[in-house]
N, C-alpha and C positions, 0 to 999 in steps of 0.2 A: 504494500500500500504505500503511494507516494504522496496522497493529499487526502484529508478528511476534514470534513466540517460538521458540527453537530449544533443543533438549536440551542440557544440560550434561554428558550421560553418552554416551560414544562408542557404547555398545550401544543407547542409547535408553531409554525407559520403556516399560513393557508396556501395552497399551490397557486392560487389566484394571486397572491402577493408576490410570487416569484416568476415573473415572465421569463427568466433565464438565469442559468447559473454559468458564470464563466470561470474556468480554470484558474486558480490562483488569486481569485477576488472573493473576498468573504462577504456575503450579502448580509444586510442589516438583520438583526435577530440571530445570527450564527457566530460560532467562534471556531477557529481551526484548532485541531487537535494534533494532526500531522501535516507536516513537521511542527514540532512543539513551538518553534520560532522562525520566523523568516518566511521567504517564499519557497513554495514547492519547486522541484527541478523543472526544468524546460522540457517539453515533449518533443521528441525527435523523430524524423522521418525514418521509416523502416521498422519502428515498433509497434506493437499492437497494444492497445490499452482497453481496459474494462471500467465501466462506471456502474454504481449501484446507488440509487436514490431510494432510501427507507421512507416510507409514510405510514401514518396512522390513519384509518377510516378511508383509504384510498389504495388502489393497486400500486405497487412499487414500480419502479422504472429501472431497466438496466440494459446494457447492450455493449458492444465492442466497437472500436474504432481504430484507425491509424492516421497517421499525418502523412499527407501527400501534397507536395508543393507548398508547406507551410499551413495547410488547411485540414481540419478533421474530416475524414470521410468514413461513413459506415463501413465496418467490415462484418462478414458473415462466416460462419463455420469455425470460428476461433473458440476452442474450448477454454475457459478460465476456471481454474478450481483453487480452494484455498484449504489450508490445514492449520491447526493451532500447535505451535511449538514454543514451550515456555511462556505460556500464557499470551502469545503474540500471533495474530493471524498473517501467515505467508503464503505466498503463491506456490502452487505445487502441481506437478503434473496430474492431469485428470486420469482416473481409472475406471 
């Protein structure tokens, strides 16, 4: 995991109040937990990324994308799995 934000409001923010989330920009009502300080690493061409948006009382959103010509492009068929090691979630080969 290279970037994680969480709500600072127990009730969360409504999806309507978030028209978009931009990587590395913390929206109002959220705080960054990964990395603990500073900006997350830049996204690079040739790498695949996975996003997950957890919600309450609404379907979650997730997907895969890659960076091509400096822009995010949806990617299909990329399996991303995670496992917990020493109480930390890490990317792992899917089985």
